Residue, then its C-alpha position, 0 to 999 in steps of 0.5 A: x597675116x592676121x587681118x581679114x576683110x569681109x564684105x557685108x551684103x544687102x542679101x539676108x543670107x549672105x549677110x548672115x554668112x559674112x557676119x557668122x564667118x567674121x565672128x568665127x575668124x575673130x575667135x581664131x585670133x584674126x582682126x576682122x574688118x567688115x566692109x560696108x560697100x555703101x560707104x564707098x564710091x567707085x574711086x574710093x573703093x578702088x583706092x582702098x583695095x589697092x592700098x591694103x597690104x599683108x591682109x586677106x579679103x574673103x568674098x562671100x557673094x558674086x555681088x560683093x563689090x570686090x567682084x565687080x569690074x572697075x569702071x571703064x576697065x576689063x579688070x576687077x577690083x579683086x585684081x587690084x587687091x595686093x593680098x590674098x583673096x578667098x572666094x567662098x561660093x555657097x551657090x553657083x560660082x558665076x552667079x548665073x552670068x551670061x557666057x561672055x561675062x563668065x569668060x571674063x570672070x574666069x580669065x580674071x580668076x586665072x590672073x590672080x590664081x597664084x594668090x587666091x583660092x575658091x571654096x565651093x560646095x559643089x565638087x564639080x565646080x572644083x574640078x572645073x576650076x582645077x582644069x583652068x589652073x585655079x585653086x579650089x576646095x570643097x567645103x560644106x555649108x554652115x549654120x550659126x543656129x545652136x542646137x535647140x530641143x525638138x518639140x514633142x507636142x504643141x505643133x502649129x503646122x503639119x508640114x511647112x515650106x519656107x521659101x519661094x514656089x509658084x505653080x508648075x505651069x509657070x515653067x519658063x521656056x526658051x527660044x533656043x531648042x538645044x537649051x529647051x531640050x536640056x531644061x526639059x531633060x533636067x526637069x523630067x530627070x528630077x521628076x522621075x528621081x530627085x537625086x538625078x544629077x544635072x551635071x552630065x546633061x549640062x556638060x554634054x550640051x556644052x561640049x556638043x555646042x562648042x566642039x572645035x571652037x578656039x584653042x584648047x585653052x580657049x575651049x576650056x574656059x568657054x566650056x566652063x562659062x557655057x556650062x555654068x550659064x546652061x546650069x543657070x537656065x536649069x535653075x530658072x525652073x526651080x520655083x515651078x518645079x517646087x510647085x510640081x512637088x506640092x501639086x503631086x506629093x499627096x501631102x494632106x496639109x502643107x503651109x507655105x511661108x512666102x510662095x510667089x517672090x514677085x513682091x521682092x521685085x515690087x510686082x503685084x502678083x500672087x501665084x498660088x498652088x490651087x490644091x486642097x490642103x495647101x495654105x499660105x502664110x506671109x514670108x518670114x525673115x526675122x530669125x527667131x520667127x523662122x526658127x519657131x516655124x522650123x521647131x513647131x512644124x512636124x515636118x519641114x520640107x526642103x526642095x533644093x534649087x535645081x543647080x545643086x547635085x551634091x550640096x546640102x543647102x544650109x536650110x537643112x542645117x538651119x531646120x535641124x539645129x532649130x529642133x525641127x525635122x527636115x525632109x530634103x531631096x536626096x543629094x550626094x553630100x547628105x551622106x557626108x553630113x549625117x549617118x541618118x541621110x536615108x531617113x530624112x531624104x527622098x528620091x521620089x514623091x512617094x518617099x516624101x509622102x511616106x516619110x512625112x506621114x510616118x514622122x507626123x504621127x503622134x506615136x512617132x514623136x519620140x523617134x522623131x525627136x531622137x532622130x533630130x538630136x542625132x542629126x544635130x550631133x552630126x551637123x555639129x561634127x561635120x559642118x559649121x563655121x569652125x570647119x569653114x575657118x579651118x579650111x580658110x586658114x589652111x588655104x591662106x597658109x598654102x597661098 
């Protein structure tokens, strides 16, 4: 089997992943067919996936057409594909789906379990899927950015953040008291220690809510679907949580590229953090411009989306390989990525402040550059599309 189908995506990050993954598969001798969903209608896509044989389909996003339900049916397009299917999850495995939709998707994954597998960035997701009889493995994130020389002088920004953030007072609230208590506990836990895992809170809440419902098999699926939905409610706190970080970190100068994501939804709103030293620039998307911001910032700050306990998101990889220094909230997967994990991670806002201050000093520029180069070597060795494709090939051979 040397033919692989990969879908393109309208979301820039998933388009990046699909294209980089396809290029790496070609280097490994595969014939890669990039699927453009806009070129199909429901009927023609159904016919297309049903007629393929001796091929594999790699889905890189929950929004891929292959993961949609067939119109008028309770079955999904991936169930009609006769070959092997790899689901690459570089975010939440159910994408924030409600509980009933999550149950439906999990049951469909069970129906194709003999010819499919899931590659996840969160070990807890792998444990959950294994418990449902679904094959899964842990893989790291990847970046297509080649190692770039760090800057020593001529910086344009002290500290920068590229992404979405709103002031902390815009925390969403929930009518269900159990959900609100879970979310409050998760936020307070992360405020006290950014390493605080969310999974124990989510599992405790889902088990307390669902205890005794249905058969053991029904309960297993229901608990996973419910836990994933609860985690997505915690995730909704990410942008105001980031606001809390910038409001309280004490950093003297931070430039935020982007900020309020309302413009993405064509909403005229521009919520901003009102604190001395925090300034804003328009969102940057053009790859070369993003890399320039990373390289020309003394410090790049990463505040992971709240659903992640283990995974080091690809923003960290991107910054480091672009020749920038990324300070990231501590995640257990960081130690697997680089031996310098303690030097570039923070558990508290005080640690973020102290590390940013240290590496911003001109006398520490050489130390900063050597640290970046060291981590670049670790990233090249311990992550990347080469390793991801090796995991895909090994998985296809096992199916």
